[in-house]
Every structure is written in C-alpha cells, then in structure tokens.
N, C-alpha and C positions, 0 to 999 in steps of 0.2 A: 504494500500500500504506500502511496505517495505521502511524504512528510507534509504536515500541515503548514501552509504558507499564509500567515495572518493578513498580509497586504492583499493577496489574491482573494482570500475569503471575504474580506471587507468589500472589495470591488465587486465581487459576484453578488454579495448580499445587497449592496446599495445601488448597483446599476443594472443587474440582470434579473434577479428574482424579487426585487422590491415590489410590494403591492400585488404579488402573484400568490393567490391562495389555493389554486388547484394545480395539479400536475400539468394540465394543458396550458394554463396561463404561464407556468414556469418555462415550458417548452417554447412557447411563442416569445417569451422574454429573451430566451437565448437566441432565437432566430433574429429578433430585432437588434439585439446587441451585436451579434456577428455581422449582420447586414450594415449596421451603422459604422462599425470600426474597420472592417476589412476593406482595403483599397483594391477593388476589382478593376481590370483583370490581373491575374498573377500566374506565374508558373508554379507547378507543384509536381512532386515525384510520388508515385504510388509506393507505399511502404509495405502493404500487406494485401494479399488477394482476398476478396470477399465474395461470397455466394451471390449477393445481390448486385454485383458490379462486374463489368467486363474487363476492368483494368488489370493489367499484369504487374507484378512487383518490379520496380525499377522504371516503369513507363512514366514519361513526363507528359503532362497535359496542361492546357491553359484553363484556369478557373475563371469563369466570366460572371458569376453571381450566385446568390442564394437560390436554391431550387424551390419550386412551388410544392414539392413533395411534403406531405404533412410532417412537421417536426415532432420529435418526442424528446424526453429527457435523456434518452440513451442514444439518440441518433439525430444529427442535423445533416441535411443534404445540401450540396453545392452543385451548380451546373457547370459542366466541363465541356470543352470542345473535344470531340473524339471521333476520328474517322469520318470527317465531313458532316458531323451532326452534333447536336447538343443533347446531353442527358444528365440526370441527377445521380450523383454518387455520394456515399457517406464521406463527410469531411474527415472523419477519423482515419480513413485509409490514406490520407494525403499528408505530405510534408512540404510546406511552402519553400520556395527557392528564391532567395534575394528579394525579400519583401520589406516594407517599411515597418517601423517599430509598433505602430498601432495594430497593423495586421498580425504581426508576430505575437503580440500580447493577447489579442482576442482569441486567436487559434490556440495558444498555449493555455489560456484560461479554460477553454472548452475541453482540452485534453486533460487538464488538471481535474476538472469537474467529473469527467468520466472515470478517472482513476480513483477518486475519493468515493 
C-alpha cells in the first residue's frame, strides 16, 4: 500500500471529493478534476495491457481528452488516438510522457487514489 501523503490527501479532499456525498458524485468529481488540470493533448506510453483496451504494453498514443465513458471511483477513461480512430481507454494503463506539472500532478493524484 502507498504511504500516506498528507498534501495529496488534502488536495483530493478539498478539490476532488469536496461536497460529493455519493460514490457517483465522487467519480464525477474526479472526472472534472482531471479534465480541469490535464493539458490535452499529450503523449502517453501504455504500461500494462488491459482486457478492456486494445493497447499493447510499450505502445505510445496521443491522449486528446477525457472520455465520455461513465467514470467510476476505480476507473477514469481518457480518449486516445489509435489506428486512425479515437477510443476510450483506462487512464490507469497510461504513463504520461513530457507533460506539464499540473498534468503530472493530476494523473499522479489519480494513481495515488487508486493505490490507497
């Protein structure tokens, strides 16, 4: 389990799940937080293969936005350009490449949440 990061915990509490009383509200809070902070588009590398995604480990894709796929507290989806089309894949399977500090922080916050 990931060690507790007080600064990150406070940011998540105050910016992501503030005023969210249900699991669905928290999931949409995450969706909004990620959409607000991530600077799209950006390049990302696939770190793990997943059943619900066609991406292969090591493959690089261009991430163009948050997906319209229903967010959950265990899964947020982003839209990637892949083989001349766009599709939603789990953010969790991607590692950003050369992104700005806000994008890096938002994605790391999400990974931290998943590990906790």
